[in-house]
C-alpha positions as CSV (number, residue, x, y, z in Angstrom):
1,X,282.6,12.0,3.3
2,X,282.9,15.8,3.1
3,X,282.1,16.1,6.9
4,X,284.7,13.4,7.6
5,X,287.2,15.2,5.5
6,X,286.6,18.5,7.3
7,X,286.9,16.7,10.7
8,X,290.2,15.1,9.7
9,X,291.7,18.4,8.4
10,X,290.6,20.2,11.6
11,X,292.0,17.5,13.8
12,X,295.4,17.4,12.1
13,X,295.8,21.2,12.3
14,X,294.5,21.5,15.9
15,X,296.7,18.7,17.2
16,X,299.8,20.2,15.6
17,X,299.3,23.7,16.9
18,X,297.8,23.2,20.3
19,X,300.0,20.3,21.5
20,X,303.4,21.7,20.4
21,X,305.9,22.3,23.2
22,X,307.2,25.3,21.3
23,X,304.0,27.3,21.8
24,X,303.5,26.2,25.3
25,X,307.0,27.2,26.3
26,X,306.9,30.7,24.9
27,X,306.6,33.5,27.5
28,X,303.9,36.1,27.6
29,X,300.4,36.0,26.3
30,X,298.1,37.7,23.7
31,X,299.4,39.7,20.8
32,X,302.6,40.7,22.5
33,X,303.7,37.1,22.6
34,X,303.0,36.5,18.9
35,X,306.5,37.2,17.6
36,X,308.0,34.8,20.2
37,X,305.5,32.1,19.4
38,X,306.3,32.5,15.7
39,X,310.0,32.3,16.3
40,X,309.7,29.3,18.5
41,X,307.7,27.5,15.9
42,X,310.2,28.4,13.1
43,X,313.1,27.2,15.2
44,X,311.4,23.9,16.2
45,X,313.1,20.7,15.0
46,X,312.0,19.7,11.4
47,X,313.9,16.4,11.2
48,X,316.0,15.5,8.2
49,X,315.8,17.8,5.1
50,X,316.8,17.1,1.5
51,X,315.5,15.2,-1.4
52,X,312.9,12.4,-0.9
53,X,311.1,9.6,-2.6
54,X,307.6,8.7,-1.6
55,X,305.3,5.8,-2.7
56,X,301.8,5.1,-1.5
57,X,298.7,2.9,-2.2
58,X,295.2,4.4,-2.4
59,X,291.6,3.2,-1.9
60,X,288.5,5.3,-1.9
61,X,285.1,6.3,-3.2
62,X,284.6,7.7,-6.6
63,X,281.7,10.2,-7.2
64,X,279.1,9.5,-9.8
65,X,280.1,10.8,-13.3
66,X,277.8,12.6,-15.7
67,X,278.9,11.7,-19.2
68,X,277.3,10.6,-22.6
69,X,276.5,7.0,-23.2
70,X,276.0,7.5,-26.9
71,X,277.2,10.3,-29.1
72,X,274.7,13.2,-29.2
73,X,272.4,11.5,-26.6
74,X,271.4,12.9,-23.2
75,X,273.9,12.7,-20.3
76,X,274.0,9.4,-18.4
77,X,275.0,8.8,-14.8
78,X,277.9,6.4,-14.5
79,X,278.3,4.8,-11.1
80,X,281.7,3.4,-10.3
81,X,282.9,1.0,-7.7
82,X,285.5,2.1,-5.1
83,X,288.9,2.6,-6.8
84,X,292.4,1.3,-6.0
85,X,295.6,2.8,-7.1
86,X,298.9,4.4,-6.1
87,X,301.3,7.2,-6.7
88,X,305.0,8.0,-6.6
89,X,306.4,11.3,-5.5
90,X,309.9,12.9,-6.0
91,X,310.6,16.1,-4.0
92,X,312.7,18.2,-1.8
93,X,312.1,18.9,1.9
94,X,313.2,22.3,3.1
95,X,312.1,21.8,6.7
96,X,308.5,22.8,7.2
97,X,307.8,23.3,3.5
98,X,308.1,20.5,0.9
99,X,307.7,20.6,-2.8
100,X,307.3,17.5,-5.0
101,X,306.2,16.1,-8.4
102,X,303.7,13.2,-8.3
103,X,302.6,10.6,-10.8
104,X,299.5,8.5,-9.9
105,X,296.9,6.2,-11.3
106,X,293.5,4.8,-10.1
107,X,291.5,1.8,-11.4
108,X,287.9,1.0,-10.9
109,X,284.9,-0.8,-12.6
110,X,281.6,0.6,-13.8
111,X,278.9,-0.6,-11.5
112,X,275.9,0.7,-13.5
113,X,274.8,3.3,-16.2
114,X,271.6,5.2,-15.4
115,X,270.8,2.5,-12.9
116,X,270.3,-0.1,-15.7
117,X,271.7,-3.6,-15.6
118,X,275.1,-3.7,-17.3
119,X,276.3,-6.3,-19.7
120,X,278.7,-8.4,-17.6
121,X,280.3,-9.8,-20.8
122,X,281.4,-6.4,-22.0
123,X,284.3,-4.4,-20.7
124,X,283.6,-2.2,-17.6
125,X,287.0,-0.8,-16.8
126,X,287.5,2.7,-15.5
127,X,291.1,4.2,-15.4
128,X,292.4,7.5,-14.2
129,X,296.0,8.9,-14.5
130,X,297.4,12.2,-13.3
131,X,300.5,14.2,-12.6
132,X,300.7,17.2,-10.2
133,X,303.1,19.6,-8.6
134,X,302.4,19.8,-4.9
135,X,303.4,21.9,-1.9
136,X,303.0,20.6,1.6
137,X,303.3,22.1,5.1
138,X,304.7,19.8,7.8
139,X,302.9,21.4,10.8
140,X,305.0,20.2,13.7
141,X,307.3,17.3,14.5
142,X,306.7,15.5,17.7
143,X,309.8,13.5,18.6
144,X,309.0,10.5,20.7
145,X,312.2,8.4,20.9
146,X,315.7,9.1,19.8
147,X,318.8,6.9,20.1
148,X,322.0,7.4,18.2
149,X,324.6,4.8,17.4
150,X,327.8,6.8,16.9
151,X,328.9,7.3,13.4
152,X,326.4,5.0,11.8
153,X,323.7,7.6,11.1
154,X,321.6,5.0,9.1
155,X,321.4,2.9,12.3
156,X,320.0,5.6,14.5
157,X,316.5,5.2,15.9
158,X,314.4,8.3,15.6
159,X,310.7,7.8,16.1
160,X,308.6,10.9,15.5
161,X,305.1,11.9,14.3
162,X,304.6,14.8,11.9
163,X,301.1,15.9,10.8
164,X,301.0,17.6,7.4
165,X,298.6,19.3,4.9
166,X,299.1,20.1,1.3
167,X,297.6,20.7,-2.2
168,X,298.6,20.3,-5.8
169,X,297.7,21.3,-9.3
170,X,298.5,19.5,-12.6
171,X,297.0,17.5,-15.4
172,X,295.2,14.2,-15.8
173,X,292.7,12.2,-17.7
174,X,290.6,9.1,-17.7
175,X,288.2,6.8,-19.5
176,X,285.4,4.4,-18.8
177,X,283.9,1.5,-20.7
178,X,280.4,0.0,-20.2
179,X,277.3,-1.4,-21.9
180,X,273.7,-1.7,-20.8
181,X,272.0,-5.1,-21.3
182,X,269.1,-3.2,-22.9
183,X,271.3,-1.3,-25.4
184,X,270.2,-1.9,-29.0
185,X,273.7,-1.1,-30.1
186,X,276.4,-3.8,-30.0
187,X,279.1,-1.2,-29.2
188,X,280.6,-0.6,-25.8
189,X,280.4,3.1,-24.7
190,X,283.8,4.6,-24.0
191,X,283.5,8.2,-22.6
192,X,286.9,9.7,-22.0
193,X,288.5,13.1,-21.4
194,X,291.4,15.0,-19.9
195,X,292.1,18.3,-18.3
196,X,293.3,20.0,-15.1
197,X,293.8,18.0,-12.0
198,X,293.5,19.4,-8.4
199,X,294.3,17.6,-5.2
200,X,294.5,18.4,-1.5
201,X,295.5,16.2,1.4
202,X,296.1,15.8,5.1
203,X,298.0,13.1,6.9
204,X,300.7,12.0,9.3
205,X,304.3,10.9,8.8
206,X,305.5,8.4,11.4
207,X,309.3,8.3,11.3
208,X,311.2,5.2,12.3
209,X,314.6,6.7,11.6
210,X,315.4,10.2,10.6
211,X,315.5,9.1,6.9
212,X,312.6,6.6,6.7
213,X,309.0,6.8,7.7
214,X,305.4,5.5,7.1
215,X,302.7,7.9,5.8
216,X,299.0,7.6,6.5
217,X,296.5,10.1,5.2
218,X,293.5,11.3,3.2
219,X,293.6,12.7,-0.4
220,X,291.0,14.3,-2.5
221,X,291.4,14.3,-6.3
222,X,289.4,16.2,-8.9
223,X,290.2,15.7,-12.7
224,X,288.3,17.3,-15.6
225,X,287.1,15.1,-18.4
226,X,287.1,17.4,-21.4
227,X,288.2,17.0,-25.0
228,X,286.3,14.0,-26.1
229,X,283.1,14.1,-28.1
230,X,281.3,11.5,-26.0
231,X,282.0,13.3,-22.7
232,X,279.9,16.1,-21.2
233,X,281.9,19.4,-21.5
234,X,282.0,20.0,-17.7
235,X,282.3,16.3,-16.6
236,X,284.9,15.4,-14.0
237,X,286.1,12.5,-11.9
238,X,286.2,13.2,-8.1
239,X,287.4,10.8,-5.5
240,X,288.2,10.7,-1.8
241,X,291.0,8.3,-1.0
242,X,292.7,6.9,2.0
243,X,296.4,6.4,1.6
244,X,299.2,4.4,3.2
245,X,302.8,4.4,2.1
246,X,306.4,5.3,2.9
247,X,308.8,8.2,2.5
248,X,312.6,8.0,2.2
249,X,314.7,11.2,2.7
250,X,318.2,11.2,1.4
């Protein structure tokens, strides 16, 4: 997964900077051409700016979690199924730079605890919630088709592709429930915690008009699980998710 992530990030960045007409059209070469290249890039079309609303669905792997099964006992390995979730984002697009606030959640099920058979009659839910402040860089906007219909701006067709990268920082938390069949206790274990949340992403916005588009991308999320006596002090939830959604700019 990490190799795939690095490949995706590298591909998004390289496509944006090597294929842009702005760079290819700049005169000169070498260091002498750097100011012209930078100016061409800054002046390149960014599409519509302003406030925006984004929503997306997620699916991805969740790394194994080291957390207590019983209070005071040794750490256990909690294995979770792939998770599904979504997020909503409210932000402002300044052109190449965007800032937004996000609220997201992810649900999964505990597959096993220390490799033992779990009690299928007991609860096995795993839930994560988080909120982050994010900054994104829209690397370059490749306009493919543009057709205007007079004064009806909302009717205009503007198909374009914009690769982007970004990162965010905030707060989140989560909890898991599970029980081994072999457990002598009748109680269901419920390790939980909360702490800082960090995320980074890479993706592509495919505009259908200048105000509406579809987003497809990759997102990595890391949330601390601190503050609960049944959770290991440095435990965390890490997940690599693939996302699909939409963005409306107004």
